[in-house]
N, C-alpha and C positions, 0 to 999 in steps of 0.2 A: 358503440359504447361512449368514444371520444367528446362525440356529439351533444350527443342526453346529457351530460359532467359540464359539458363547457357551464352554464349556467350557473352552476352550481359554484365554480373551483376558485374563487374569491373569500367567497367565506366557507370552506373545508380549509384552507391557510391557516397555521401555528404560528407563532413568532414567542420566543423567550429571549430573555433577555440573557446575551453573553457576553456582559462589559467584564465580567474578574474575567473569561474564560481569555481574555486576547495577551495575543503572548505574540513579540514581537515579530513581523510579515504573515500572522496567524488573525483572523478573526472567522471564528465558528459559524459554522452554517447551518443549524439547531432550528428542528420545530416542533422539540415535544422535549419535559422535564424529562424520559427516559432517555435520548440520546446525548442530555447532558449527564446523565448519569453515566452512564454507557463511559463517556469521553471522561471521569473523575475516576471511573474504575481502569481504563485504560494510564491513563495520565497517574498512577497511583504507582506504575513498575517502576520501577529505579532503572533498569534496562531496557535497552535502545538494540534494533539489530547493528547497526554501526558501531557499537562497544563489541561485535564480533568477527568483523573484516583482522583479517592477518595477512598486512604488505608484502607477495609473496606467495601467498597459500594459494595454492596445486588446485581448492574444490571451490567451480567458481559458479557461477548463478549469472544470468545474463536478464537485461531489461532493454525495453524500449523507450523512448520520454515520450514517445507519444499515444498521448490518451484517445479513444475510443467510445467503446459502449465496452473495454477490459484494456484492463491490461495486462501487458505480450512478458509474462517473468516465466525462464525461462533456461533447464538444467545444460541445454547448449546451444550452439548458434544456428539463428531460421538460417535455415534457405530459402530462398524469395528470386523467381523467377520475373523478369522483367515479360515485355509481350513480347519481344524480340524473341525469348526465350535465351536469354545470358543470365545470368546466376549476380545477382549483385549481394556487394551487403545490407544487410537492413542498417535503416539513416540511424543516425542518431542512437548505437547500441555501445550498453556503457554495462562497462564487469562489476564483481562485488567477489572478490578471492577471500573465504577463508580457509582457514586452518585445517579444518576436518569433513569431512564428509556429511558427518551427520547435523555439523553446524550451518552445512551449504543447505544439505534435505530441508531442516526446520524452515532456512531462512528461505527457501522457495514454497513452502506449504503456505506459512503464515503471507507472501507477500503474491498472492495469490487464490488471498481468503478474503469474506464475507463481509471480516471485519475491518485489513487494511482498504478495500473499496471504499467502506463507510468513511473508515480513514483520509481518503484523501479527496473526496466526492464534498468534505464538509467541512476543511483542514484547507485545502490547498485553488489553484486558480484553473481546475481541471479539465486545463488545455496543454499541460505536459507535467511525465512523474521526475515531480525533481530530487537530487539529494539527498533534501532535505528532510521530502514524508520516507523516503525509501532506508533512510538510518535511522530517522526521527522513530518509526515506528517501537510503542515498545515493547518487550520482549524478553525475557530469564531466557536466554538456549540451554543451560548448565540447569537449573528445574525442571524444564523439559526435559533431557535428559536421562536426569537419575530419574525425572518418571517411568522412561522409558525401559533404564536398564533392569527395572522390578517390572516385568512386564514377563 
């Protein structure tokens, strides 16, 4: 399939002007007006995950900085065994502390979402999962908590 589309690859590429969306350290890579609309909706949120971190919070979410085909965010420290069968710590493991299990759960779900993957692939170096992207994901957790409480 890939070889069949190779001849048409460049004619299928789309570009849009993102000059007004450039921020310090971020030049968005959007290929359509739909992505620009998603950007506007996401950026309209006043709160970010970083607003809900609690220094010394007992409810933890972990992530590793290295990116590949997926983002590794877990509610536990992943167990890694080397070729010799020795358990070792994950490289570049980062911890996000929250004051409540609900906030930790919401962060876990949000950071494993397709929206977050789009967020980092259109606005980061796509090589490292940096605090800027993790903490900067727009999300109003109290609004979500209110919705869940009504269910």
